[in-house]
N, C-alpha and C positions, 0 to 999 in steps of 0.2 A: 259136669260131664267127665271131669278128670277122675272123680271117685267112681263113677259108673264104669269107665273103661278099666280101671284097676280091678273092680269087682268082677268084670267080665273075664279077665285073665285068671282070676283065682281068688281075689279078695272077696268075692261075693258069695261065698259059701259059709253060712253060719249054722250053729246047732242049738237045739234046746238044751240049755245048761242047767237051769233050775226050774222047779215047778212054779207056776204062777200062783201068786197069793190068792187066798180065798176071796178077797174083796175085789179082785180084778175081773174085768169082762173076759169071756172065753178068748183064747188066742185065735188069730186068723192065720190059716195056713194057705200059702199060694205057691204055685210053681215059679221058679226063677231060672228059666233055661238060659244057659250061657249064650252070648252073641259073639260071632266071629269078629275079629278086628285086626287092623294093621297098625303097627307102631312105627312111625317114622317122623322126621321133621321135629315139630314141637313136642310130639309125644314119643320121641325116640327113647328106647330103653337099652338098645345095643348100638354099636357103631355102624350097623347095617339095618335095613328095614326088616321087620319081623311081622309075620302073619300068624295069628292064633285062631285055630278052628277046633271044633270039638267032636270027638268020636263018640262020646257018651255024655249025656247031660240030663240027669234026672234030679237036679237040685231043687230045693224048695226053701222058702222062708217062713218063719213063724213069728208073727208080730204080736207082741204082748202089750195091751193097753190097760190103763186103769179105768175105773168107773166113769171118770170125766171124759174118757176118750183120748187122753194124753198118752203118748208113747212111753212105755216103760223100758222095753228092750226088744231087739230083733235077734232071733236065732235061726238056725237052719242047718241043713245037712243035705245029703244026696250024693250021687256019684257024678264026678266030673273028670273026664279023661280028655286032656288037651293035646293037640298036635301043634307044635310051634315050629315054624319054618323060616329059615333065612331066605328071603325072597330074592336075594342076589345070586346065591349058589344053589338053592333048592334043597339044601340039607335040612332035615327035620328031626325032631325028637318027639316022642310021645311020653307024657307024664301024667301021673295021677295027681289031681289037684282038688281032692274031694273035701278037704277041711276036716272037721267042723269048726264053728266059731260063734261068737256072740258080739253084737254091736250095742253099745249104750251111748246115749247122748249126754253131753255136759252142759251146764248152765250157760257157758260162754258160746255155745253153738258148735263147738268142736265135738268129735265123736271118738270113742275108744273102741278098738276091736281086740278081742281076746280070741286067739285061734289055736287050734290043736291039729296035729296030724299033718298031712301034706297040703301045703299052700304054695301056689305059684303067684309071686308078687312082682308086679311091674313098678319100678321106681322111675319117675320122670325126672327131667333135669333139675327141677326145683325141690325135689324130695331129699330126705336124709335116710339112708344113703341115696345118691343120685345116679341116674342112668344105669340101672341094673335090672336084670331079670333073674330072680332067685327062686329056687325051689327049696322050701323049708320043710323039715320033719321034726316037729317038737312043739313047744309052747311059745307062742308069739304074743306080744302086746304091742299094738300100734296106736298111733294117734293121727287123726286127720283134722288139721286146723281149719278154721272157718274160711281160709283162703284156698283150701283144697290141698295144702301141703301135707304129704304123708311122711311120718317119722316113725322109725323103729324105736320103741321104748325099751323093750327087753326081748331076749330070745334065749331059751334053754332047749338044747337038743343037738342032734348031729349037725356038723358044719353044713351051712346051706350050699346047695349046688348052683354054680354060676351057669345058667342056661345059655347066655350069650357065648361063653367059652365053649360050651358043648356044640353050638351051631357055627362057630367060626371055621 
């Protein structure tokens, strides 16, 4: 659920990064519309409650499987425009969080996310960094451990914008 929430805010936008190998089954393309959500309490990303809804959401995922039906990777793209609101003050900002990116799974059950462009990422209290809501513009590499902990592995790009500070 933690990963799903994170993807709703912005992590869930991936792109087709490489062509599928000739031996693989055809990719499966599906719409992945963003789902509005509130972040507070155990899912707090700011020092105040935050609600994210979407003004535009035409995102999709492309799942790449091998001939045995095993997951190779998931990519996706599309347009996501999020409105993030401080529910205490009513102050809101509108951000482009369209990605794109690519998800691959590791043999230990963790996953890696390689992302480009604008990504809005919610870091929960147990993540690294923790309790942050950041807008990235550049190249990100993230890892989601088997326990759901999200860790920033590397980032190259403009300094991320602190959305919590924008809403304070």
